C-alpha positions as CSV (number, residue, x, y, z in Angstrom):
1,M,31.1,39.1,-5.8
2,S,29.8,36.5,-3.0
3,Q,26.5,34.3,-4.0
4,P,23.5,35.2,-2.3
5,H,22.2,33.0,0.1
6,P,19.1,30.6,-0.8
7,T,15.6,31.8,0.2
8,F,13.8,28.8,-1.3
9,Y,14.6,25.2,-0.4
10,V,13.9,21.9,-2.1
11,F,14.9,18.8,-0.2
12,H,13.4,16.0,-1.7
13,G,14.1,11.9,-1.5
14,D,13.6,8.9,0.6
15,D,16.1,9.7,2.9
16,E,13.5,10.8,5.7
17,L,16.4,10.7,8.5
18,T,19.1,13.0,7.0
19,C,16.1,15.0,5.6
20,A,15.0,15.9,8.9
21,E,18.5,16.4,10.4
22,T,19.2,18.8,7.9
23,V,15.4,20.7,8.5
24,A,16.6,20.6,12.4
25,D,19.8,21.9,11.8
26,L,18.5,25.0,10.1
27,R,16.3,25.7,12.8
28,R,18.9,25.4,15.1
29,R,20.4,28.4,13.5
30,L,17.7,30.3,14.6
31,E,17.8,29.3,18.4
32,G,20.3,31.9,19.3
33,S,17.7,35.0,19.2
34,G,15.6,32.7,21.6
35,M,12.3,33.0,19.4
36,A,12.8,29.9,16.9
37,D,9.3,28.9,17.6
38,L,7.8,32.0,17.1
39,N,9.8,32.6,14.0
40,T,9.0,29.1,12.6
41,A,6.0,28.1,10.6
42,V,5.4,24.4,9.4
43,L,2.3,24.0,7.0
44,D,0.7,21.0,5.9
45,G,1.3,20.9,1.6
46,E,-1.9,18.6,1.0
47,T,-4.1,21.5,2.5
48,V,-2.5,24.7,2.2
49,T,-3.6,27.2,0.3
50,L,-1.5,29.8,-1.9
51,A,-2.9,32.6,0.3
52,A,-1.4,30.9,3.6
53,L,1.6,30.2,2.3
54,R,2.0,33.9,0.7
55,N,1.0,35.2,4.4
56,A,4.0,33.0,5.7
57,C,6.4,34.0,4.1
58,E,5.8,37.7,4.1
59,A,5.6,37.7,7.8
60,L,8.2,39.8,9.1
61,P,10.4,37.6,11.8
62,F,9.9,38.7,15.7
63,L,12.9,39.8,17.3
64,S,15.4,37.8,15.1
65,D,17.1,38.5,11.3
66,R,15.5,35.4,10.2
67,R,12.0,33.4,9.5
68,L,11.7,29.6,8.9
69,V,8.7,28.6,6.7
70,I,8.7,24.7,6.5
71,V,6.1,23.2,4.0
72,E,5.8,19.3,4.0
73,G,4.1,17.4,0.7
74,L,3.2,20.0,-1.3
75,L,5.3,19.7,-4.3
76,S,4.0,16.1,-4.9
77,H,0.8,17.4,-4.9
78,L,0.9,20.3,-7.3
79,Q,-1.4,19.0,-9.7
80,Q,-4.0,18.8,-7.4
81,K,-3.6,22.5,-6.4
82,G,-4.3,23.5,-10.2
83,D,-2.6,26.0,-12.7
84,R,-3.4,29.3,-11.0
85,F,-1.9,27.7,-7.7
86,L,1.6,26.9,-9.5
87,Q,1.7,30.0,-11.2
88,G,1.3,32.0,-8.1
89,L,3.8,29.7,-6.2
90,L,6.7,30.3,-9.3
91,D,6.0,34.0,-9.1
92,L,6.4,33.8,-5.1
93,L,9.3,32.3,-4.5
94,P,12.1,34.5,-6.6
95,A,10.2,37.9,-4.6
96,L,10.6,36.1,-1.3
97,P,11.8,38.7,1.4
98,E,15.2,38.2,2.5
99,T,14.2,37.4,6.2
100,T,12.6,34.5,4.8
101,R,13.8,30.5,4.7
102,L,11.0,28.3,2.7
103,I,11.6,24.9,2.9
104,F,9.9,22.5,0.7
105,V,10.0,18.8,2.5
106,E,9.0,16.2,0.2
107,G,9.5,12.5,1.1
108,R,9.9,10.8,-2.0
109,P,12.0,11.8,-5.4
110,L,10.5,14.6,-7.1
111,P,11.3,14.7,-11.3
112,D,13.6,16.2,-13.1
113,N,11.1,18.4,-14.9
114,H,9.4,19.5,-12.0
115,P,9.0,23.1,-12.5
116,V,9.3,24.4,-8.9
117,L,12.7,22.1,-8.8
118,Q,13.6,23.5,-12.3
119,L,13.2,27.1,-10.6
120,A,15.2,26.0,-7.9
121,R,17.8,24.8,-10.0
122,R,18.5,28.1,-12.1
123,H,17.7,31.1,-9.5
124,P,20.6,32.3,-7.3
125,R,18.5,32.1,-4.5
126,G,17.2,28.6,-4.7
127,Y,18.6,25.8,-3.5
128,V,17.9,21.7,-4.2
129,R,19.4,18.6,-2.4
130,R,17.9,15.3,-2.7
131,F,18.4,12.7,-0.3
132,D,19.0,9.4,-1.2
133,L,18.7,6.2,0.9
134,P,21.8,4.3,0.8
135,T,22.6,1.2,-1.5
136,A,23.4,-2.2,0.2
137,K,26.6,-2.0,-0.5
138,E,27.3,1.8,1.4
139,L,24.5,0.9,4.1
140,P,27.7,-1.0,6.1
141,R,29.9,2.4,6.1
142,W,26.7,4.6,6.9
143,I,26.3,2.6,10.1
144,A,29.8,3.4,10.8
145,R,29.5,7.3,10.5
146,R,26.5,6.9,12.5
147,A,28.4,5.1,15.4
148,R,30.9,7.7,14.9
149,R,28.5,10.3,15.5
150,H,27.4,8.8,18.4
151,G,30.7,8.6,20.0
152,G,31.3,5.2,19.4
153,R,33.5,2.8,16.8
154,I,31.9,-0.1,15.0
155,T,33.6,-3.2,13.5
156,P,33.2,-3.6,9.8
157,R,31.4,-7.2,10.3
158,A,28.9,-5.9,12.8
159,A,28.0,-3.1,10.9
160,A,27.6,-5.6,8.0
161,R,25.5,-7.7,9.8
162,L,23.2,-5.0,11.4
163,A,22.3,-4.0,7.7
164,A,21.9,-7.3,6.7
165,V,19.3,-7.8,9.8
166,I,17.8,-4.4,9.8
167,G,18.1,-3.3,6.1
168,S,17.6,0.9,4.6
169,D,15.3,1.4,7.6
170,L,17.5,4.5,8.9
171,R,15.5,5.7,11.6
172,L,15.4,2.3,13.2
173,L,19.3,1.5,12.4
174,D,20.2,4.7,13.7
175,Q,18.6,3.8,17.4
176,E,20.1,0.2,17.3
177,V,23.6,1.8,16.4
178,L,23.0,4.0,19.4
179,K,21.9,2.1,21.8
180,L,24.8,-0.6,21.1
181,V,27.2,2.7,21.5
182,T,25.9,3.2,24.6
183,Y,26.2,-0.6,25.8
184,V,29.9,-1.1,25.0
185,G,31.3,2.4,26.1
186,P,33.9,4.4,24.5
187,G,36.5,1.6,25.8
188,R,35.6,-0.9,22.1
189,E,34.1,-1.5,19.2
190,V,30.6,-2.7,18.9
191,T,31.5,-6.7,17.4
192,E,29.2,-8.9,16.0
193,E,28.5,-10.7,19.4
194,D,27.5,-7.6,20.7
195,V,24.5,-7.6,17.5
196,A,23.6,-10.6,18.1
197,R,23.0,-9.9,22.0
198,L,21.3,-6.9,21.8
199,V,19.3,-6.3,18.6
200,P,16.3,-8.3,18.8
201,Y,16.0,-8.2,14.9
202,V,18.8,-10.8,14.8
203,Q,17.4,-14.1,16.0
204,Q,14.2,-13.0,14.2
205,A,16.3,-12.4,11.0
206,V,17.1,-16.4,11.6
207,V,13.6,-17.4,11.8
208,F,12.6,-15.5,8.7
209,D,15.7,-17.6,7.2
210,L,14.2,-20.9,8.6
211,V,10.6,-20.1,7.5
212,D,12.4,-19.3,3.8
213,A,13.9,-22.5,3.6
214,L,10.7,-24.5,4.7
215,G,9.2,-22.3,1.9
216,R,11.4,-23.5,-0.4
217,R,11.6,-27.0,0.9
218,D,14.8,-26.8,1.0
219,G,15.6,-28.9,3.7
220,R,19.5,-28.9,3.8
221,T,19.6,-25.1,4.6
222,A,16.4,-25.2,7.0
223,A,18.3,-27.8,9.2
224,S,21.7,-25.7,9.0
225,T,19.7,-22.5,10.0
226,L,18.0,-24.7,12.6
227,Q,21.7,-25.2,14.3
228,R,22.3,-21.6,14.2
229,L,19.5,-20.8,16.5
230,L,20.6,-23.6,18.8
231,D,24.3,-22.5,18.5
232,G,23.2,-18.9,19.7
233,G,21.5,-20.4,22.7
234,E,17.9,-20.7,21.9
235,H,16.1,-23.5,23.8
236,P,14.2,-26.0,21.4
237,M,10.7,-24.8,22.8
238,G,11.5,-21.2,22.2
239,I,12.4,-22.0,18.8
240,L,9.5,-23.9,18.1
241,A,7.0,-20.8,19.3
242,M,9.2,-18.9,17.0
243,I,8.3,-20.7,14.5
244,V,4.6,-21.1,15.6
245,R,4.1,-17.2,15.7
246,Q,5.7,-16.6,12.6
247,F,3.5,-18.8,10.6
248,R,0.5,-17.6,12.5
249,L,1.7,-14.0,11.5
250,L,1.9,-15.5,7.7
251,I,-1.6,-16.7,7.8
252,Q,-2.8,-13.3,8.7
253,V,-0.3,-11.4,6.3
254,A,-1.7,-13.6,3.4
255,E,-5.3,-13.1,4.2
256,L,-4.9,-9.2,4.4
257,R,-2.6,-9.3,1.1
258,Q,-5.4,-11.3,-0.7
259,A,-8.1,-8.9,0.5
260,G,-5.6,-6.0,-1.0
261,E,-3.8,-4.9,1.5
262,N,-0.3,-3.5,0.9
263,A,2.5,-4.1,3.6
264,V,2.3,-0.4,5.5
265,T,-1.5,-1.3,6.2
266,I,-0.3,-4.7,7.1
267,A,1.8,-3.5,9.4
268,R,-0.7,-1.1,10.8
269,V,-3.2,-3.6,11.2
270,L,-1.1,-6.2,13.0
271,N,0.8,-3.7,15.1
272,L,3.8,-5.0,13.5
273,H,7.2,-2.7,12.7
274,P,7.6,-2.1,9.2
275,Y,10.7,-4.2,9.3
276,P,9.1,-7.4,9.9
277,A,5.7,-6.9,8.0
278,R,8.2,-6.4,4.8
279,K,9.2,-9.6,5.2
280,L,6.7,-11.5,6.3
281,F,4.4,-9.7,3.1
282,V,7.2,-10.7,1.0
283,Q,7.5,-14.3,2.5
284,S,3.4,-15.0,2.6
285,T,4.1,-15.4,-1.4
286,N,6.4,-18.5,-0.9
287,F,2.9,-20.3,0.3
288,T,-0.9,-21.0,-0.6
289,P,-3.5,-20.5,2.0
290,A,-3.8,-24.2,1.6
291,Q,0.1,-24.6,2.6
292,L,-0.1,-22.6,5.0
293,E,-2.8,-24.1,7.4
294,Q,-1.2,-28.0,6.9
295,V,2.3,-26.2,8.2
296,Y,0.1,-24.9,11.2
297,R,-1.3,-27.9,11.9
298,H,1.7,-29.7,11.9
299,L,3.2,-27.4,14.4
300,L,0.4,-27.8,17.1
301,A,0.6,-31.2,16.4
302,T,4.4,-31.1,17.1
303,D,4.1,-28.6,20.4
304,A,1.2,-31.3,21.8
305,E,3.9,-34.4,21.4
306,I,6.5,-32.6,23.6
307,K,3.8,-31.6,25.6
308,Q,2.8,-35.3,25.8
309,G,6.2,-36.3,26.8
310,R,6.6,-38.6,23.4
311,L,9.5,-36.5,21.5
312,T,11.7,-34.6,23.3
313,P,11.9,-30.8,21.9
314,E,15.3,-31.6,20.0
315,V,14.2,-34.5,18.1
316,A,10.9,-33.1,17.6
317,L,12.3,-29.8,15.5
318,D,14.5,-32.2,13.8
319,L,11.2,-34.2,12.7
320,L,9.6,-31.0,12.1
321,V,12.3,-29.9,9.8
322,A,12.2,-33.0,7.9
323,G,8.4,-33.2,7.7
324,L,7.6,-29.8,5.9
325,T,10.7,-30.0,3.5
326,G,9.7,-33.8,2.6
327,R,7.5,-35.4,-0.3
328,T,4.6,-35.8,2.6
329,A,4.7,-31.5,3.0
330,A,5.6,-31.0,-0.4
331,R,2.3,-32.5,-1.8
């Protein structure tokens, strides 16, 4: 006898992209009737009542044989709903109509002892899938698969470089992979040079490396990182502008961090993408407020000396690195 199709699903974990794509695939299966929108209900788990959930699940599909109900964030907030809600939910799930497909979507992993998770695992009509982010070691292979999904190819070195620069922000990675594959076309692989040319976070990541080295007072690494930027074609004044901007942001991030804000809220307040916001949040811990102000004054003085013709930009950058990593800056 064949296994019955699930009527309720628990999708949970940190990999929001793959989870969303899986839900979208289930929605596409309803489109054959042309009535997918009329037969799909999306409910906010924080505000939904048990009665509203029951009504959505027990409604008959319209000119179709299936109805899809998606509930976002309910299972993470069950304790706030109370015992009566939980018991009512546990009674509802095994009795769902054959025509209903109920999907719980949770943006973080649920504990193994979660009652709905346990029910879905043991019940023949339940289904559980956990969506975990790829590890740092797995990320380049994930990027290669996304490149193939978009009809292209990427070299291992390019995939590793992209992973190192962006990290586990899968939506951003997917956007950059699609852009790279579209740029090179189907005739060749995406190379490390393509990544350096087209991904804006690459040079930004090098600037992060430079500021990290300055924060550690590591003159040798700072000097070699500066040379990487110059070798990559960056103009010395452009590099100085990036360093100035970095420290200006670090001062703002440090102030917000001291006020109790986290990386997520800082990204929103400063209108930053989550990737640089997270990096800046961590980097700001390498400096005291006094050190940040001292460095910023040093940067402004360097800019003035260049504009007044006292120093060439190249020499000014060398002196800047030496000054910020030397004994004077360390005090």
